[in-house]
ROZATI-42410 format. One record per residue (C-alpha): x, y, z. Coordinates in steps of 0.001 Angstrom, whole numbers, plus 500000, padded with zeros to 6 digits. Each point is the difference from the previous one (the first is absolute). Layout:
<atoms>
XYZ/...
</atoms>
This chain:
<atoms>
840705954869903962/497247502485499141/497480497213500542/501551499291503366/499849503660501119/496443500534498800/498860496793501700/501637501060503232/498386503468499891/496593498498499259/500340497605502874/500950502784502371/496984502056498988/497642497079500504/501377498369503110/502532502380501476/503151498603501518/498548496507500324/499788499722496209/503635501051499627/500976497449502617/498186497307498037/501851500936496864/503317499885501851/499075496564501308/499053498957496492/503366501082498623/501655498054502781/498193496771499054/498477500244496518/500033496319499036/497045498504501725/499020496572498784/496199500077500026/499804499516496240/503345498367499230/498838496412499597/496981500873497866/502151502328497897/502390497167499207/497159497736498900/498520502832497922/503363500701498367/500583496322499307/496535499589498498/500186503068497763/503534499164498921/499255496427498997/496601500851498516/501142502890497828/503183498175499016/498005497045498684/497566502359498271/502780501922498278/501794496790499003/496761498703498479/499442503267498130/503564499896498696/499594496417498803/496823500924498124/501334503184498397/503533498875499175/499265498023496810/498088502943498497/502282502888500946/503526499153498961/500946503684499761/499761500306503792/500686496463501198/502655498672497587/501531502792497884/503441498359499973/498667497009498074/499506502285496985/503053502226500128/502948497961501313/502280498298497527/500237496233499838/502703499718502646/498292502264502543/496383498996499381/498287498397503028/498447496536499697/496743499974498028/496702499667501846/496682498510499066/496598501636500198/498742498050502986/499259501652503325/502953498390501743/502247499653496962/502375502573501515/500775497847503032/501933497300498136/502612502247498320/500589501852503262/500644496770501893/502089498339497284/502344502875499157/503208499481501968/502718502437500978/502430498723497371/497538501198497359/499092503269501694/503317501786499394/499504499895496234/496284500760500191/499870502891502474/503577501053500741/502213499713503057/498336502779502033/496602498337499796/501465496526500617/501727501133503193/496834501807501065/498049496741499780/502805498146501790/499819502524502857/496249499508500153/500457496240500290/502664500533502659/497582502093502097/497339497311499626/502381497284501161/501245502092502933/496523500649501357/498717496499499420/502926498724502069/499775502516502826/496191499702500062/500336496323500832/502602500712502687/498508503202501412/496415498810500242/501090496531501082/502086501332502914/498572503370501077/496257499441499846/500020496875502258/502383501734502433/497905503172500251/496732498098500336/501306497600502618/502281502325501988/497902503163499933/499354500867503676/496847502030499684/497861500961497039/498346503387500379/497985499379496867/498282497045498427/501330501155496638/501872497100498396/502229502394498081/501355501458503235/500555496575501549/502618498984497439/502163503047500793/502625499895502805/498313502887501818/499070497636502874/503001497692499764/502784500567502543/503231498452501210/501695497004498475/497113499394497588/501391502816497859/502982497856499052/497712498999497134/500435503464498456/503776499837500320/500130496553498398/497727501143497175/502179503089499433/503033497759499469/498075497692497668/498590502938498039/503466501496499526/501396496684498832/497168499537497506/500283503539498620/503805499838499762/499879496560498395/497511501107497345/501969503177499299/503253498009499623/498369497423497743/498504502673497759/503218502055499976/501655496968498428/497113499672497546/500293503685499038/503716499492499384/499234497014497782/497396501982498068/502414502904499550/502688497695498620/497464498567497566/499059503557499090/503653500815499265/500301496881497837/496823500702498017/500249500839496314/498159503297500514/502419501239502636/503077498981498047/498600501743496934/499147503241501798/502228503046499849/499458501064503612/501454496659501198/503483501066498836/499693503721500635/501141502105502950/498404503227501182/502344502664501378/498464502755502146/501299503234501557/502735500445497392/502131503127500661/500289502609497239/503516498999498960/498807496469499173/496741500820498211/500933498524496652/500017496580498390/503734499756500633/499583501214503598/497651497121500794/502684497558498856/502592501663502228/497683499712503015/499486496283499433/503738499492499570/500504501369503519/497942497080501315/501156497227497666/503077501104498016/500032496734498025/496444500361498688/499434499528496288/498805502589497514/496528501346500779/497660502059497906/499018503067502020/497374502719499700/499737503158502077/496548501494500429/499071503325498457/497817502685501490/496520499857498492/498788502998502034/496363500781499207/499503497199497439/498187497513502309/497612502738501130/499305500975496395/499259496404499036/497744499596503036/498124503144498978/499739498691496439/498629496639501097/497488501621502318/498926502427497282/499474497101497586/497866498237502595/497987503179500607/499383500380496267/498887496376499809/497506500557502817/498455503071498390/499764498253496639/498534496870501587/497205501985501640/499404502280497025/499996497174497436/498166497465502152/497139500042497507/501531501054496657/496558500322498413/498731502368502680/502745502375501099/499382502329502955/498963503534499138/503060501534501651/503616499022499559/501880499078503180/501904502757501777/502819499982502543/502241502320501947/503571500484498767/502639497985501811/502066501775502619/503050498259498545/499409501746496685/502619502756499495/497224502136498477/497725499488502995/500330503597501151/498983501334496593/496530498455500184/497260502112501615/499455498900503585/497108497593500363/499496499637496237/499338496514498667/501343498907496628/498860497541497389/501419496816501535/500718498166496741/501736502952498355/501958500990503087/501205496503500898/501020499260496423/501996503211499881/501531499171503381/501082496548498751/501596501640496968/502012502395502144/501105497266502385/501155497735497170/502057502799498481/501562500828503352/500752496351500781/501752499590496652/502168503030500624/500964498817503479/500808496488498792/502259501218497212/502026502158502412/500568497382502690/503605499436498854/500811503541501091/498664499409503508/502197499388503019/500640496428501218/498274498740503145/501560498282503064/499045496469498956/500774497620497216/500189496359498953/502693497530499029/499244496778498136/502226496913499795/500116497031497686/499661497514502853/497420499942502747/502511498467502381/502351502952499685/497295502596500589/498861498205503155/503510499486501317/500785503709499569/496767500948501757/500890497667502870/503520501440500238/498560503538500043/497413499169502673/502009501662502776/502114502257497814/498971503427498785/502645501236497543/499964503808499915/496810499898502081/498021498029497405/497786496967500501/500333497106497541/497140497497499953/498425497566497581/497701501839497610/496259499434500442/497714499377497070/499598503161497936/496255500141500682/500720499792503745/501959503264500145/498371503176501355/501770502357497625/499083503262501665/501742498874503214/503200498848498319/501729503437499890/499459500607503738/503210500190502011/500543498511503439/498978503102501943/496825500428497943/498980496378500532/500804500264503696/497855503129500313/497128498408498118/500120496867502127/500018502135503136/496991502018498834/498166496817498998/500690498392503371/498761503129501761/496732499885498065/499580496304500754/500703500613503685/497535502897500087/497307497898498346/500683497186502457/499678502286503017/496941501850498698/498192496709499544/500327499171503700/496938502085500981/497444498475497583/501545496601500567/499475500383503752/496333500879499479/499568496875497877/501683497878502649/497718501408502703/496586500142498371/499933497650497001/501802497045501520/497183499847502540/496811501907499294/499068499747503683/502597502691500655/498156502351497672/496807499223501892/501573501216503231/500427503517498644/496928500033497740/496916499006501974/497698499845496969/502280497515498316/500303498055503254/496225499453500014/500127498692496423/502955497806500910/498083498428502880/496900499443497876/501764498533496956/503048498214501359/500217497382497244/499767502565497222/502697502215501477/502175496930500574/499975499406496249/500731503671499322/502915499945502418/501406496838498451/499939501549496526/500282503788500361/503263500401501866/502089497570497914/498416501379496809/500856503589500928/503538498984500872/500324498197496676/498718503042498103/503172501814500984/501909497344498024/498683501501496783/501151503532500783/503333499667501774/501949498228497202/499049502825497623/501234502640502457/503237498170500804/500787499328496346/499556503656499103/502296500951502829/502568497425498916/500035501289496417/501698503154501233/502384498194502348/502746499607497398/499878496234499317/501776499128496774/497865496981499087/496315499223500127/500539496657501705/502086501624502757/497244502566500447/497409497233500343/502106498241502627/500322503238501957/496256500590499715/499344496515501378/502427500602502872/498480503353500954/496482498625499756/500976497172502323/501522502417502503/496871502156499912/497655497060500447/501967498413502826/500330503270501896/496445501273499548/497817496965499435/501797497644502364/501996501832502647/497985503214500466/496728498189499412/500875497431502654/501668502056502731/498136503329499788/497660499292502897/502853498776502188/502042503121499339/496923502166500643/499343498244503304/503626500256501047/500225503727499217/496692500898501675/500901497950503080/503336501776500351/498347503399499498/497388499272502647/502573498841502530/502342502939499418/497080502424500322/499289498464503431/503560500726501137/501734496744499079/503479500290498494/500182499315496269/502463497090500248/498029498386502795/496819500350497932/501678498388496994/501261497063502058/496627499461501625/498226499718496638/500480496419498808/500422500770496301/501077496491498982/496954498352501599/497637502505498403/501607499529496594/499740496226500190/496298500134500935/499348502541497234/501600497753497383/497918497031501112/496807502050499943/500541501313496470/501006496623498567/496440499042498844/500080502918497574/502985498523498185/498191496676499611/497110501738498223/502392502112497982/502037497039498776/496847498073499153/498894502858497776/503248499798498036/498522496910498330/497244502214498662/502626502403498675/501726497135498174/496703499006498373/499357503605498944/503403499991498290/499094496824498139/496616501336498893/501601503209498628/496874501929500954/501561503406499516/501263499131496508/496613498640499013/498078502997501309/502440502585498653/500176498391496561/496204499728499761/499380503578501123/502675501390497688/498609498257496957/496356500608500867/499796503563501244/503070501813498703/501651500634496655/503327498202500302/502639500722497418/501427497138497928/503165500248502100/497979499627503210/498088497067498543/503277498290499106/501387500632503485/496852498542501572/500837496656498389/503641500031501137/501080497821502939/500418502047503196/503320500223501809/500358498115503274/500562502256503019/502817498134501736/500612502735502582/496450499903501362/499667496224500048/503363499446501655/498977502520502639/496724498155500567/501719496647500447/502618501446502316/497402501762502110/497772496918500272/503049497986501001/501107502554502598/496540500189501570/499645496233500159/503479499448501459/499597502742502616/496610498705501173/500783496309499532/500701499394503707/497402502496501282/497110498829497808/500737496644498306/496855500302497862/501705502613497792/502238497209498670/497302497913498241/498405503222498733/503301501041498391/500759496476498754/496567499865498356/500717503211498113/503388498901498663/498748496499499141/497243501522497871/502004502849498502/502786497731498730/497676498753497262/498064503198499371/503144502102499530/501489497300497807/497053500282497627/500167503796500014/503707500064499143/499738497243497406/497039501367498057/499304503619500924/502884502038501414/503395500725498502/503249501151501561/500399503526498699/503713500185500825/501931496792500647/502625500228502744/501173496379499921/498607499122503433/501538502880501961/496963500332502292/501153496935501945/502596501826502097/497482502682501039/497475497324501038/502604497922501829/501249502910502107/496511500911501156/499150496413500798/502989499962502329/498760503253501566/496482498605500444/501393496925501748/502085502130502373/496965502192500755/497989496892500860/502784498914502366/499655503328501842/496259499398500420/500687496546501440/502595501482502348/497408502531501230/497380497308500583/502207497581501914/501628502823501996/496596501197501215/498307496641500608/502985497694500461/501416498680503241/501810502254502443/503463499153498675/499116501046496438/501766496913498649/497496499782497109/500868503579498992/503750499401500193/499608496982497730/498536502277497313/502904502484500021/502339498003497680/497397499805497209/500389503537498518/503788499654499971/499788496608498317/497780501501497289/502525502792499410/502787497432499748/497864498013497566/499525503121497876/503763500600499904/500626496375499016/497538500134497084/501393503335498834/503599498773499876/499100496612498559/497507500841497269/499870503685499062/503099500284497823/499100496834498107/496492501343499450/501070503419498726/503040499080497885/500425497397497306/503673499673500915/501942501488502909/503608499754498843/502167501704497447/502677498756497663/497840497448498203/501440500743496587/503053501215498141/499723503802500042/502161500456496897/497903497581498013/496842501805501097/501354503392499053/500339498886496392/496252499485499761/498662503394499076/496280500374500409/497922500530496915/498388503369500690/497320499507497384/498821496924501835/500582500925503620/497895503196499963/500847500689503653/499270503714499609/496462499424498761/499064497142502326/501321501807503064/499338503500498725/497189502160501312/496779498838498277/499090503600499272/502851500100497491/498828497238497691/496481498821500838/497449500907497310/497141502269500994/496447498768500116/497411500845497356/496336500867500709/497713496995499620/496510500365498548/497341497340499614/499474498830496427/496293500895500127/500981503676500142/502465499836497106/497659501382497362/498897502922502141/503419500818501430/501128502236497129/496807502050500117/500801500830503608/502850502025498533/497972501288497042/501243503360498714/503217499727501999/502089497649497860/501366499774496490/497962498606497187/502667497588498895/499767496264500350/503729499566499701/501361498720503293/503276501657499267/498569503469499672/500309500872503626/502278502947499277/497319501741498059/497323498750502292/498708501441503161/500206499109503612/500443496256499885/500293499010496384/496451498619499960/497997500015496778/496340500804499447/499999497613497058/501584497083501775/497051497800499063/500783500070496291/500758496482498853/502827500126497419/501227496964498139/502557497839501737/503470500367498603/500974496881498073/496454498552500221/498212501154496806/496256500014500273/500036499504503768/498935502846502286/502572501100502493/499296499041503590/498817502804502223/502870501641501795/499807501101503571/499810503693500722/503581501276500120/501024500778503530/497499497563501498/499923496288500556/496658498541499030/499102497056502224/497348497545498764/497487498581502437/501490496518499773/503456501332500969/499041501586503306/501983497380501860/503382500069501696/500907496828498135/500677502014496835/502076502717501695/502032498078502563/503171500461497968/499889503776500258/501932501649502772/497222502519500626/497767497103501083/502267497086500814/502364501785502378/497198500689502471/498693496455499755/503027497733500161/501534500501496566/503417500731501467/499976496603501691/499780498123496711/496761498056500537/498984501072496491/503249498690498525/501653503422499608/502094500749503068/501531503460499810/503691499172500235/500287496482498606/503069499450497840/501049497013497925/501635497302502068/502028498425497197/502345502975499649/501187501856503100/499178503633499829/497672499659497066/496496501220499827/497260500956497624/501229502208497231/496689501548499131/497231501367502189/497302497374500274/502055496960499001/499352496637501606/501173500137503599/500167496302500712/503473498717500912/501814498002497376/497629500877497169/501788500992496780/498771503344498762/500291500895496319/499159503462498782/498176500403496737/501143502794497716/496950502173499519/499781502991497672/499363503357501539/496505501291500070/499002502661497537/497677502590501494/499420501889496790/497304497713498746/496838498684501540/500677497423502593/498073496778500250/500098499676503740/499914502331502977/502045499282503061/499509500793503613/502641501331502365/501268496617501080/500282498205496722/496478498578499841/498137500239496764/496858502054499978/496621498973498643/501367499496496537/502837497734501048/500699497415502587/502077499945503140/503013497669499945/499248498819503536/496746498486498759/502110497342498308/499431500886496324/499881502921497599/497811500803497066/501196500643496488/499864503748500361/502626499842502686/502375497435498635/499572500943496311/500742496420499059/500378500591496268/501336503492499482/501793500698503251/501375496612500926/503221499881502013/502919497850499013/500047496362500965/501208499646503625/503204498120500609/498539498272503043/496566499047501157/498194502634501986/499624499355503726/497027498053501192/497919501256502888/496932498246501236/499846497758496987/499854502816497454/502671501542497849/500563503525501067/502495502313498352/500626502673502619/502376501877497764/497055500987497835/498082501604502850/499211503581499197/499856503309501744/497620502772499263/501187502492497435/501221503136501646/502737500561502528/497873499341503072/497169498000498569/497398502745499679/499008499366496428/502094500070496810/501784503153501068/499252500192503693/497538502329501633/502154502933499138/500185499187496322/503750499685500447/501865499196496748/501287496450500141/502862498456498063/501515496569499692/503471499417501357/502079497004500914/499659499174503680/503387499240501462/499622497870503143/503302501390501235/498682503522499838/499186501550503355/497000501683498426/498801496615498755/499799498697503557/498414503076501448/497468501210497443/499062496663498492/499557501436496555/496834498491498673/500531501217496474/502974497620499817/497705497102500857/497322500764497435/499840497670497049/498454500113496565/497292497444499568/
</atoms>
């Protein structure tokens, strides 16, 4: 708007009132077609040319950069690994073409499978309506057009010069288009139902705890107990069997403390990475930093003073660990929260109760099927109805404000960038250049405006997702669906409706103002302005822009395939910065697929193409070309590169379906406008369009009543079993572990440990020279200093039980030493600190978060880290307790991985110092250990770092540790996840 005002003022100064009149005329008719045809050819040429170039570059680079182009080949387990590829340039084409949908569910999950099915559906829709639309409308408009004001071929195929009965072609096409869209939606609704039933029957779903668990929200105070949850469910289904219940406890500041701890660890890693980049040539000055504002002692530091970063951050970690321990051990004394969970022995019963409670709210509660534990947004769970309503209202207000504010810059883009000739009318210097270099500016116009519009795609999803985080959604997948819906609303309103009708509205308003200022009555002025005619002409004039814009989407698809940003970012990070080992590991992890953004893109492309299908038939082949190409490119990306961060089981389908119905109805309104304006005098063509929106609404109702309940619930009836017989089956609490699996992660997740590159191991202790104890005993943290580190850590004592053999170097207590050859996500995918952000919760690494054994209802893993595969017998090995009084042969990191002196169990084997084959052998197992990936892997022997929270043998605070029996039935066991109970003697 500022640009508009300044341009208007400049024009007035230069040309007086005549300049202002020109600008008003320009706003009344901004879409002149001098450059439209050349812009389309330029857009088509650049799109095809750059797409082929990027595809060629991808084919050349792919075999030599598997970290970027096929990370899932290395990290997925055998069941979820994509088909192998050769090293040839086109070796990736064969697996993409041969992999069928029946194999995709196991390889990539149901969300990704349905995403690809939707992509194929869009391709089929537009291939079909392209043949019909272009085959009917283009011949009619070319043969029946009465007078062509321009020799531009693009304008000739529009109905702008077609009048009378010839416009029956648009009405017929509208009916055909609706039938095709509805038919494809119905066919794929049935396919989604079939896929969901297969998903319910899969071994993974039947073995998961969330499949037979209910989530109860908005529980009143009188029912906030384990027994109260049972009473609430009995109000819905009095004959339900015994359920194991768990009410949530208030964790208060614990999540914030853990977030501060994790961030402080990352900050320490960054300072150490930069300071120890060259261990043989340390910088003259130690790194410094400002104290954190979250530090309770922040006010005691002199204002503006900087502290030694390594000392301060280490001390801060120590304080946070101590505080976190104290909060975790007192959680039993906290008040219960208004939500909880109830688990049943049978999946059928849990689903039938959820179906029965769909329209019932006992005591004001809401009973639904529980999502996956990693899908829950825990900080939003305690919100009551009024708080969520307020947050949604505030979020919607912000979205509405952003939508309205964007109208002004969007209008300027629609006026000046869609046709650069408009800018030449108000800027005479540019007009001279435009006249002298018409071909060059045609290319710029064909590329600049769609590119600028597409740039907004990168920013808006970030803004909308941040707004949605505070909206009160209980699950991440629901939040993503809401983000996609709000993005679609924003795009349709601003980039389609406002972008298309701004000039018409401007002309209408200025015409009415002029007439009323000359004495005409307002209503008479409104009736005299033919708004419908002006709007129809405006839509036809702007239609060439959407052809160029859709053609450039092919270039966007090729950019996705080439992963240019990942390549550039990874190269720059490794080359010109000092990444920490954690950052290096995360660089090799597969990125998460942004379903919200891509669903919005597909919906918006579809809406644009359907709305302009009868006004500009050439948008149909442009859109069909994009979907036909992207079907295969996205299939490769999802198979080999991207992962589903949080699996929803295909719940994006309903959101996509509803907006497809809306897009079809919106296109019917455009057809009604066109045939009303240019049809015959009786408006019979327009009347024939009226039933279409109502038929689409009826079709939506039919699909909802026919399919939705079967999609969402495994069974929709009660009374499937003998309730008395079920009540005799008491759940085994030690195996069910409902409280830990559906407890707040802050209560039991281990904290992260600072990672340091192995090349800096020998110099690390000298960084703390003069500040630590002089003891090399890892258990001397109580007498030690800040972190229990030792200046003499490099001494090489004899290995216990290995006479004459030097003891392997131990890692620095409190740190995890990462060798150069382990800076890969492949070795850390089993850890929650890495895997949860990169698909670990979905089970593609063979360790889904809530998998239980399928052979015994209600059973689960009895030890943290046991084999999670369904049906696998798990036998625990009796292991002696670890003695910390003597010198230890191996150092451990915070997550159970052996340091430099040992070996990580996830590597597939251990060295002698870890297993102590002769002197510390465990008893003979009663059953064979589980097999994973062809290797024997005893998960029960996985180790945790000594110390309560993994910060060295006695934690950062030098906290005294003691061995105690870990009772799985203990509430504290679930919440604090006592690591000292998991430690084992070698």
